[in-house]
N, C-alpha and C positions, 0 to 999 in steps of 0.2 A: 496603453491599450485598454479599451473599455471592457473587453472580454476578461482580461487578467484581473482588472479591478473588481469586476463582478464576482469572479471566482474567489478572490481573496475575501470579499465580503461574505460570500456564502460559507466559506470555510470558517471564518471567524464567528459567524452567526451560529453555525452548527456546533461549534465548540462551547458556545454559551447557552445552548438550549437547556432549559430546565426540563426534567422528566415529565412534569405535568403538561407542559407545552408539547413535548414529544408525543405523549400519550394522546393528547387532544388531536394531534395531527396523524395519529395511528402509525407513527414511525417506531419500529422496534430498534433495540440496541444494535442489532446486526445491520439493519438498513442504514442507520446513522454511520456505522463503521464503513459500510460500502461507499457512502458519500465521501467520507474522509479519504478512503483509498483512491477514489477517482481524482480527488483534488491533489493528493500526493503525486499522482502521475502528471497532472497538469503543471505542477511546480517543480518538476525534476527534469533535468536535461541529460540525455543519453549521449555517449560518444558518437562522433560523426560516422565511425565505421560499424555502428550497430546494424545488425541484420534484421529486416522486417519481413519474414517469410510470408509470402502472399500479400505483402503490403499491409499486414495486420499488426496491431499492438496487442501482444499476448499477456493476459492476466491469468495466472495459474493458481489453482486452489485444489485442495484435496477433494476427492469424490464424496467423502462423508462430512466435510466441513459444514458447520452451521452458516458459514459465510457464502456458501455456493449459491443458494437461491437469491439472496440480496444482491450479490455481484452479477448475477445473470440479468438483473434489471438495468445494469449500466452497459451491458454488451451492445455494441452498435454505435455507441457514442464515439466522438472523435477525440483522440489524444495525439498531440504533435502531428496533426494532419493525417493520422491513420485511424482506421476503424478498430475499435476495441473488440477483441474476441476473447471469450472465456475458454480456458483449457483446463483439463484435469492434470494435476501435478502427479506424474507417475514415478518420478525419481530418476536417478542416474543422469546421463548426458542430456536427456530430453529437457531437463530443467534449464539448460543453457539457452534454450529458445524462448524462455519466458522473459518478459521485460519487467514484470512485476509479479512477485510470488507472495501469496497470502498464506501465513502459517498460523496454526493454533495449537492447543495442547495435544491434539491427536498427532501432531508432527514432531513432538518433543523427542521421542526415541530415535527418530531418523535424522534429527537436526545435524549431527556431526557429519554424517554421510552427505546430506544435502549441501552443507556448507562446502565440503570438499568438492562436490560435483559442480558447484557454481563459482568456485574460486577464480577470481579475475574476470568473470563474465559480468557484463553490465545488467545486473538483475537487482531491482529494488525490492528488498525483503521487508515485509510488513507483518507484524505479529501482535497478538494480544496475550501471548504466553510469557510470563515473567522469566522463565529459564532461557527460552530462546532469545528474548530481548537482552538478557545479560551476556549471552554468548555470541553476540555479533550481528543481530538483525539491524537493518538501517533505521527502521521506524518501529517504535513500540507503542501500541495503543494501550490506554489504561483508563479505568473508571475511577475517578477521584471524587468521592462523595456521590453526588448525583450528576456528575459532569464527565464527559468523555474528553480525555487529554491525550497528548502524545509526546514522546521523547525521541530525540534523534541522535544517532551514533555517527558522527562525522568520519571517524576512522573507517567504519564499515562502508560508508558511502564512497570514500576515496578508494578503498580497495576494490569496489565495484565500478570504479571510474565514472561515478555519477556526480552531477553538480546539482545541489539543492538550492532553490531560490532563497534569497535573503528574506523574502516575505514569509516563506514557510518556516524558516529558522526563527523568525520573530514570534510566530504563533506557537511554537513548541514550548512545552512546560520546561524542558531541560534539553540542552545541547551538550553532548560530551565530545 
């Protein structure tokens, strides 16, 4: 599929971007992370029984998250044939309606409750917080030197009933 090949190339290129190039193109670290998040969604398969309220693909993020504004730039794009919509992560049962949940250090204290709320739900969790990453997020973003990398927790993906593309797994720094 030409679209898939182009998306893989985009993800690979984004991973290799040197900060000087990123600055020259005026892309912030959070904008680059938002591009990764979008590509994670493209290379993940949700179970056939997944609900798409209003026909939308919901990306949830905290109201005060530094990722909120960069993620709003990808709202309206298409993921799995559905229009991407940004939602505020409010906690509790409402998190089960998220398809992709972006977490950061501000979510650390609530992570145990969040994990309990989404247990068994097909929610792709992506974080740039080390503690949340160690405690069961599916994808952990990290800055290694001057490069953005990511690790994948396959056990967490299986628990969420998600299937990650082998192309995505090959690009990960580490797969557990």
